[in-house]
Phi, psi and omega in degrees: 000137178286149178259338184273138185301317182292327178292322176297318180296316179297322180297318179292317179296322178295321179296316180297314181296321181298317180292322178294316180296319180298317180296315181295319178297321179296319178298320180292315179300319179295317180297321179295317179297323179295323177295315184292334180260010180297139185281324182222177186293321181297315178295320179298319180295316180297316180288330177296319180299318178296315182295318181296320179298315179295318181295318180297319179296321179294322179292321179297321181271004177063028173290322172234156176291138182303325179291324177294320178296317179298320180295316180293317179299319179297317179297316180294321179296318177298321179296314180294322177298325179291332179294324183282341182280000000 
């Protein structure tokens, strides 16, 4: 345990950020899984829009690296395009 007031504060802020980040990452992983398990193209497109919105927000907030987000979005888009073919 830290003895210095600022260290205690940082520890609490880090805990809050860690729980928020964990929750956001879980939501993104779930959204990605929903896109991959979509039964048809219409369902895939709807779920893709939700996933892309979450991914873009995560990239803006640096939860994930923007290039990693772009790679995942591209992969999901290719998957949904394959559903319609």
